[in-house]
C-alpha positions, 0 to 999 in steps of 0.5 A: 499499500502506498503511502501518500502523507496528505498533510492535515495542515495542507487541507487547511491551507485549501480551504476545504474544510469549511461545509454548507450553512447550517439550514442546508445542511444533509443530516447523513453528514453527521459522522463527518463534521465535528459535532458542536463546531459551527463558524460565525456565518454559520457552517458545519466544520467537516472533520479533516482528520477523517478528510485526509484518512479518505482522501488517502484510500481514495488515492490507494484505490487510484493508484490500484487502478491505473497500476490496472491500466483502467479507464478513468474519467473525471466529471467536474461541471461547477466554473469554479473547479474547471480548469482544475479538471482539465489540469488534472485530466490532461496531466493523468492522461484520462478522459473528463467533461468538464463544462456540461454534462448530457444526460445519457453520455454514459447511458446511451453509450450505444449513441454516443461513441457514433456521436464521438466517431463522427466527431473525429470525422470531423476534425479530420475533414478539418484537417485535411481542409480544401473546403469551401469557404462556406462548407468551411465554415459550416464545419467549425461550428459543427464543430465549436458545438461537439468540443463543449459537449465532447472535447474531454471524452474524444478518445474514450472507446469504451465504458470507463472503470472508475469515475471521478466525480468533482460537487455531487450535487451540480453533478447528479446525473453523472452520479446517476448514469454511474449508479445505473450502470455499476460503475464505481465513483469517487466522490467529493462531497460537501455537507449537502450532499448523500454521502450513501451516493457514492460507492 
């Protein structure tokens, strides 16, 4: 087992220990917060020791799966994390969705595969060039539409073995599709989320 040395001080410095306001919290998150401890704005404080422990376990799981050459998909469509999702996916050489999750992306995989194939063919067509100005303009417009939705999964040939979801609330549709298909997920969640949904 690899020792990831997740530092509690780094967790505190990144401010990931601040939860949602008390009125928005999910009671199922009670085991993961510091009891009877609220900030001035009446927000819960997440137990950073447990966070470090679970992050370490998740890292071990990801490391083992990566060694077995398993396919990963990172999903984070919140504007605040979109750039981080892109950078992490490029570094890890895995697939990502950081703009918008389209319903049925995984559960309707046969259709998604056809759309991805069309996208790849359009890119080849663009590289070859030699089109009339009007046709080139139409092609660029089509590619822009595809790139927004599919850029991060353009080389995905099969369903992923693992999906890492940043912000379970925002990406609930992706999580639901993973549950339907039995794809294991690693979710980064806040105090307003249901921890039982991640598996």
